[in-house]
Every structure is written in C-alpha cells, then in structure tokens.
N, C-alpha and C positions, 0 to 999 in steps of 0.2 A: 605568634606565628610559628606553625610547625615546620620543622626542618624535613627536607626532602631526602630520603635514602637515596644513594647511589645506585643505578641500575646494575644488575648482574651481568657477567660477561656473556656474550651470546655463544650458545654451543655450536660445536661443530656437528652438522647433521649431513649424512650422506646424501647427494643429489641436490643440495641446496647452498647457495652462496649468501652470506650475510650481506645486507645493505645498509641499514641504520636502525635506530631505536625509535619506536613508534609511541610508546607509552609505557607506564608503570603503574601498577596497582599495589594492593595490600598483600597479595600472595603470589603474584606473577608478573613477568615483564613480557610486553609484546614487541617483537622485531619484524622488520621487513627483510624478507629473504627473496631471492630469485630461485626458483625451481629450474633446474637444468632441462629436464624432460618429463613432461611437455614443459616448454619455456613459458613461464608466467611468473607474476609476482604474487606473492602469498604472504600472509600475516601469521606469525608463529608465536603462539603464547607458551611460555615456558615458566614452569613452576620454580619458585626461589629454592635456592639450596637449603636455607634455614627453615623452610616449612613443610620439609619431606617428612612430615608425620605420617602415621597410619590414616589417621582421618583425613587429612590434606589429600592424600593419595587417592583414598576412596571417593572424595567428593570431586577430584579431578576426573578420575576415571567416569564417574557417573556422568559429569558434564559433557566428555567426549561422546559416550553412548547417546545420550539424550539428543544432543545437538545432531548427530550422525542420523538419528532415527527421523528427525524433523527437518532435516537442512535442504530437502527438495523443495520445499515450500519456497515460492519467489520472494517472500518477505522475511525469510530466516537465513541467517548467515550460513554458507556452506561450509561443511567440514570435509577436507581432502584426506587427511591422515592423521593419526595419533600413534606416538611411539614413545620410547625412551632414548635420549641423546647419549652420546658417548660417554659423557661425564655423569651419567645416572639421573638426569632430570627428565620428568615426563614433559612432553609437548604436544600441542595440538597445531595442525597446519590448517589455516582457515582462509577463505575468500578475502582478498585484501579490497577493502572500500577506501578510496582515496579522498573522497569528500569528507567534510567535517561532520561529525555527528550532531545530533539534534541538540545535544546539551551544549555543544559550542555555538550552534548557530542562535538558538532563542535569546542568547545572552548579548549578542551583539548585532541583530537584525530584527526588523519586523517582518514576521512571517504572514503572508495573506491568508484570508479565511479559506478560499478555495483550496490552495495547497494543504492547509492543516486538515481540512475534512478529507481530502485524498489520502494523506498519510494515516489518519486516524482509522479509516475503513480497511486500509491493506494491513495495517498492524493488527487490527482486530481480527481479520481472517487468520492471521499467523498464530494469534492467542487461541482462536477457536479450535484451530487444528491441533496445537498443543493440548488443549483439554480434551478433545475427543481422543487423543492418543493416551490420556490418563497423566499427563504432566502439568503441573503448575510452574509457572516462571518464578513468581515471587519477588521479582527486582525489575518491574518495567519502570523505566524512567527515560526522560529524553537522551541521557548520555549512553544508554544501552541500546539506542536505535541507530545504526549506521547508515549512510547513504552510499549505494552502490555507483558504479560509473554511469548507469543509466538513469541515475536520479531516483531510485527506488528505495524506499526504507527497507532496512534489514535488521531483524531484532536479534540481538547476541546476548552473550553472558549469561548462560543457564547454570552458572556456577552453584547457585544454592537452590536451584530447581528441585521439586521432590516428585517422584513417581507415585500416583495414587494407587496404592495395592489394596485391593478390597475395600475401597473407600476411606482406609485410615490415611491420617496426614500426620507428617512429623511436626514439631513445633517449628514456627517461623524463626528464621534467625538471620541476622545480617541485612535486613531490607533497608532501603535507603529512607530516612525518615520524611522527607518532605512529600513523598509520593506514596507512602504508607496508609492504609486505613486505620480506623480506630481500634478495630478488634485485635491489631497485632501487638498493641501496647497494654492489653489488659492483663491480669495478674495471671490468668491462663490463655495465653495468646493462641490465636487460630489464624489459619490463612488458607482458606478454601478458594474455589473458583470466583466467588464474590470479591475477593481481596484483589486478585488481577483486574477484574473489571473496574474496581475503584481506582487502581494504579493507571489504567488505560485512560479513564477520565481525567485523571489528575495530570497525566502526560498532555493530554490535548489542551487541557486548561493552560499549562505551562506555556506551550507553543504559541497560545493566543495573547496570553497576559504578558510574556516576557519575564514571568517570575513564578516560582512555586505557588499553590493555592493559597497557603496560610502565611506566606512570607509578607511581612509588612514594612514599609518604607520608614526609616527613621526610629523603629524599634528594634529591640533585641530578637534575634531570629536563631538563637542557640536551640540545640537539639530539645532541651526540655520545654523551652516556651512554645516550639512548634509542635510538640506532642500534646501540650495543653489545649492549643487552638485546635487541632486536628479533632481532638475527643469532644471539645466543648462548644467552640465558636461556629457560627453561621458562616456558610460559604458565600463570599461576596462575589459579585458579577465580575468578568474579566476586565470591565472598564473600557473596552473598546467600542466605538459607535458603530462600527461595521459588523459587529457580531449581533445577529439577530436574537430575539428573546427565545425562539424556539431552541437554539444551540444552547443558550445558557441554561434552559430547562433540561436539556440532555445531560449536560454536564452535572447539574445538581442531582438529578436522579441516579446517575452513575457513581457519584460521591456521597450518597446517603449515608448517614451514621450507622443505621442499620443494615446490615448485609441483606436482609430479606427485602429491603425497599429498593435495593439496585436492579438493574436488568438481569434477567435470568441467566443470560449467557453473553458471550462476547460477540456472537452473531447477532443478537438482538440490539447490541450497542451500535454495532454496524450499520443496521438497518435504520436506526434512528438518525443516524448521521446522513444516510442516504436520502431520508425524507428531507433533511435540510438542503441538501444539494438541489433537490427538485424544487423546493420552495425559492431558492435563489437562481433558478433557471440555470444549472450548472449541469455538465455532463455527469451521469451516475458512475461512480466507481464500482466495479464488482468487488465483492468480498471472496477472496479464494480460499476455499475450505478443502482439505483433504481428508476424506473418510473412507478408508478401504472396507468399512463394514458394510456399505451399500451393496445392494445387489447388483447384478451386471445390467438389468434393465430397470430404470429408474424414471418414473414419470416425474414431471416438473411440478413442485409443490407451488402454491400460491405466495411467491415471494416478491412478485412483481419482476421477476428475472433478474434480480440484483445480487444473486449469490452463484458463484461457479464452484461446483464440486468438481475439483482437478482430479483427472484419471476417470472420472465417472461420466459426468454430462457437464457441458459449458453452456450456461444460460445468458444470451446476450441481454444487458440490462435495458435496451431500448426495443427489444423484439416482443412481440405479442406473447402473453402468458397461456394462450390456449392455440390449438392446432385446428387446422380445417381438413375436411374430406378432399382427396385428390380429384381433380376433374378427369372424369371418366369418359373417353371419346364415346359418341353415339354410333348406333350400328350404321352401316352405309346405306344409303338411300338411292334407289333408282332414279337417275336423273331425267330419265325419258318422259315421266309422266308429271303433269303439273301438281304441285302441293299447295295447300292453302297457305297464305302468306303468315310466316311466323312472327311473333312479338319480339322485336329486337330489343335486347337488354341495354340499358344506358353504358355509355362508354367507361364511367367511373366503375361500375360494377364488374365489368370484365376485366379491367386492370386491376382491381382487387384480388380477383380470383387467380390471375397468373402470378401474383406475388405471395400466395398462401405459403406457408410453411409445409414441407414434406412431412408425411406421417408414416406409420409403420408399413403402409402398404406401398409406399414410394421406394425407389432404388436406394435412397439415403437412410432408410429406416425411420427412427425416431429422432435424428440428430437435428437440432434446430439450425437456423440458418447461419447464426455466428460461427458454429462450430466448423462449417465447411468453408467459411472465408466471406468476406463482405459482399462479394459479388455472385454468390450462389443464385439468388432470385434471378440475376440478369442472365445466368448461363442457362436456366431452365427454358426449353423452347415453349413459345406460346402455342396453345391449342388453335387449330383452325378455327376461322370465325363461324363457319357453320356449326362446328360441333359445340362451341361456347352457346351459340344462339339456342340450339336444341336441347340444351342441358335441362330446361324445365319442362320439356314436351317429350311425350312418347312419339318415337320416330313412327313415320307412316309405313305401313306394308306396302310392298311393291305391287302386290296384287289387290289391294284395296280397291273397291268400287269408285269410279271417278265420280265427281259430283256432276249434276245436270248441269248441261251447257247454259250459260246465263243468255239472257236477251241480248239482241244486237246493240242496243243502246247502253249496255253496261260494259262493252269491251274497251272502248276508249278509257273511262276512268281506271279500269284493271291495268291496261298497257301504261298508263301514266305511273299508277302505284308501283307497278312492277319495276319501271325504269328507274323511279325515286329510290326503291329499295337496292337496286343494283348499284347505284351510285354510293349509297351508305355502306354496303358491302365492301365495296372497293376501297373507300377511306378507310374503313375500320382494318381491312387487311393491311394497308400501308402502315397505319398506327402499331399494329401487332408485329409487323416485321422489324420496324425500328427497335420497338422495345426488346424484341428477341435477340436482336443483333448488338444490342448495347448502344444503338445510335440515340436513344432518348435519354434525357437526365433523369425522367422517371424510374428508368430501370437500373440506375447506378445506385445501389444501397450502400450507404457507408456508415461506419459506427466508430467513433473516436471516445467511447464512454471511458476506456482505460488509459487514454493518453495523459500524460502529465499536464496539469492545467497552469503550472508556473512556468515562466520564461525566463531562461539563464541569460544573465548579461553577455553581451557580445565579447567584451573584454573583461578578464578577472583581475581584480586587484591584486597587485604584487605584494609580496610578504616583505617584512623588513628584513634588512641586509646588515652586514657588518656589526652585529650585536656583540658587544664586549662588555667586560666586568672587570672592575679593580677595587681594591679595599681603600678605605679612607678613614679618617677618624669618626665620621658620621655612620660609617657602616659601608655597605658595598654598593658601589655607583655603576649601574647598568646604563649603556648608551648604545644607539642603533642609528640607522639611516633609513630614510623613506627613499627607496630607488627611483619613484616616478611621482614626486609630490603634485598635489592638486589643492586649489583653494578650498579651504574648510576641512583638510584631513585632520583627524585626531586620533590619538593613540589609546587603546584599551589594553591594560597590563594588570597582572595580578600574580600572587606568589603561588606556587606550585606544591602541593603536599600530597603525599601517597594516599589514595582512596577518597581524595577530597576535590570537588570541583573548585577551580579558583574563583575568587570573587573579584571581578574586573573593575578597575577604576579608570577614569578618563583623564588625560593630560594632553597638552598641545606641544610641549617640548619633548624631543627624543631622548630623555634621560630621566631616570629616577634613582632614589637612593633607598635602600632596604636595610633595615638593621641585621647585623651579623647574627648567625644563628649559633647555639651552643655546640651544635655538632660540627660547625664549621662550613657546613654547604647550604647554599640558598639558590633557588631556582625560581625563575619568573617566566611568564608567558606574555607575549606581545602581539598585538594585532592592529592594523591600520583599518580605520573605517572612514569611508567617504560620506559626503553630505547627503547623497541619495540613498544611504542605508547599506550600500555594498561594503563588504569587508574581506579582508585577505586571510589567508590561513594562518593560524597561530605559529609562532617561533619560540622556542624554549631555549633558555641559556641558563646555565648552572656556574656556580663558583663555590670551591673549586672544581 
C-alpha cells in the first residue's frame, strides 16, 4: 500500500475564503473556497511547493490557458481566474462541481444505458470542440469527468494536454494506463486525435461495465498486465444484458487496436451513439460543438439535426433537416363575382404547411424552430383559409369573363354544393383559429431531446459520520457510524494514495483495520451503499 502524502496548506488568496480540502493529486491540491464577490463556491487547484520547477510551471500555465480557451463549452469545466498566491504558488480558480465524478460513481453504482449514452455524446462534443481548437486532452477517463449541479458532465484536467502546432505533437506522457490506447505504449509513443477517441470509448465502456476495459476479475491488474492486454488482447463485451449489440460494436470500433480503424472524429463517435439512442427509442442528445471558423451564414448539413454548432446555429435533434418555402398569400380577389368552386386541400396538408420552418425569406431568417423556442410554430399566425386553398391555383382576375349561366335545373345542385363548401370553410377556420392561438394540442411543439434521461432519487443517502482512527498492534483501526441505517446497507472502503484511484472493498461492519504505513500516515475512503444501488458521497479520514 502506498502512503498518501499530507495535503499542503491552503494559501491565502485575496477575495476568497478557505472552506475545506477537496482532493490531492500528484502535483497539486484542490481546495474549496468561497469567493466573496461575486459570492459563490469555487474549486481552487494549487500547485505543490515541491513541484515548482520550470517545467511544472510551464505545464500549469498551459493548462490554465487551454481550459480558459475551451471552458465556455457546457461540458468543460469553467475557469474563473488564474494567478499566483501570496506564498508564490500558482493556482486556478474553477467551477465547483459538488456531485461525485464519474470515476467514483461507476465503482459504487450501476449507471443506466440511457444516461451513459447521454454522457458519452455530451463529452464527445467537448472533445470535438477541443480538437477543432487544435488541442488534445490525452487523459480522458471517468475520474476526469465531473458532474455539475445540473447533472451535466464536465471534462476537466487538461494538465497534460498539448496544442497541435502545425500538426506536430509532443510525446505522450502521464496518460492513465487503463484508458490509454495501444500506440502510447509503443517504443515511439504517439497520441493524436485517435488516442482521445479511444479514451472516449474506453470511458463509455467503463461506465457500462463497472470496470476498465481490460481489467480482469481474479487476475493481476498491475500496470504491465494491463498494457499487455491493451496491446494484444481482444476487447470483451461489457457483460450487460441491457447493452445492445449495436452499442458493443460502437465501442469496439472506437477502441480498435489500429488508430486508422477508429472513428475519424469525436463527432462521428457521438453520432454513432445517437443512432443507438434512436434504436432504443430514446430522446436524441445533441452534440454541442464550438467552431468559430464557420461563416456567419451556415446551411444545415445532413447530420439528422443531432449536432449543435454553438454560437453559429442550433439544430434541434427532432426537427426536419430541410426547410420549406414560406406560404405566400394570394392576391386579393373581388368577392362580388362568383368564382369556380376551388379544390379544398385536406386538413392534414394545411396543418403541415402552417408548421413549416421559416426560411431566409421569413422574419426569422434561416433560424430553425428550436433556436427560437419550442413554441415558435404555435406563435406563427396561420394564413387565412382562403389563401391556403388558393396556393395551388392562379387567382382569378376581377375582370375575367363570367361563365355562361347554367340551366335552371343545375342551380339546386350548385346551391347545395356551395352550402357544403361554406360549412367546410367555417370548420377549417375554427381549426386554424385554435391552432394559431395555442388552443390545440397539435400546435404545442415540444422538444426534450437535451433533458437528462436519468431520474435522481428523491432522498440522497447520507454519508458516514463520526469516522475515527486509532493505532493498535495490528495497525490502524478506522471506525465510523451510519447516521440513518437501513436493512441491507453495506460499506465500501479503500485506501487513498496520491494520483491513484482507490480500489473499494465491501464490509458490513463499520470498522476496518489497515496496516500502518512506513511514512506514518494512512488515509481511507468510506461510502454507504443501499440495496437499491444508491450510494453516499465518499468520506476520507487520515491518521495522523
């Protein structure tokens, strides 16, 4: 067992008040602060004093600049500020994501297929945006995907990212082995865009399987063992009955041994996941992509409307991919002279026309319905029935010669036909009036494609309390309390080491004994898990 280093002291930062320690890594500590103006909680990442070398400082500065460049994306953690504290340590002030990261979630609960697909598409949009900006992430894994207060994934930790300058790439360093592609372990390691796509697929696989792709139960899963399997072994299915074969195939393609056999871009990977959503009759999650290189006027490409180019055009995933010509009112016709009976279009055809998307000739330009709000179609006034009926005809001229008067015996059928037409016109007018005013359900256009598909429990599982530690002849004895016990509750615990995700073991008693470390400090993490799969937030305790 590796001993965990003690965290550094939180620095004094003007305008911020220290709250608590959030976590420690190999090169930095993360603290929770409260910003005084504007008042909000922020996570501040502080570089360790012993790592203040020129290379570490350069990497830290690069991370700040890269994340600031990308952090407007809804699935990338936002950077608020970067500076140097009073004691000379560089720090980043970032968006605080209070919910457990995906690395903690997959180890203690089963995540539904629908939620995993949504997360995969949203993170793929963030990676595509990063690639279009010329930036590789190079360490995509569940622990680097945080969860915002609005239950949206947020990619973080661009600490080993690299900017692609003229197509050149630096050597890959520091990638996490379980989610790294085979090429980074070659004698001449490479890490291009295809490496990020592999890590994306490996992350989605992990969320579904509850383990990293080449981790084997009951076997050694040391770094060298994992590298050998990543390079040589075939990818096994996730082992879940609710994962369709199409999704297994998407993961297999994204994690192909050869980089050229994988998806050509993160956006292609996102679209493959969207097709699985359609197959499962789920709402299609849009992939948000930021591309400032696009021209101001952009026509929709044929992507089934499942990509949103943020800041340029937003395409509703359930809207039609083509636009229609606007309905042009016919010229006014003199009502004094009788006209031949027009052919009345079917009701369904008329309703479809009033719901058509506006085009460049309309007051809304080329903006699709989703960009103007879900009720844009309902707000657009329906054309008068007479105008719609005459759309397929040439309007009669007021001075056109009148038809010859029919014989007396034909007047009664004409009167009956005219009366029937009047009734139809009145009925259609009522229908259109209801639709235009929002009174008909058919006029209410809704779209929930981007809504989270998972349902949060009404009551969160409370974390363990009263956790204590004391030394004994056998080692260090940790004990804790379950503040609100329920039948079937178990505890998941594991030792915490810097830069290493804890491997959790299951116990039923609220106490464990851990061998003492040579450095004198031992830390553990404890979680409560219920029989329905819900789990508490982790609690960490160290001794001394």
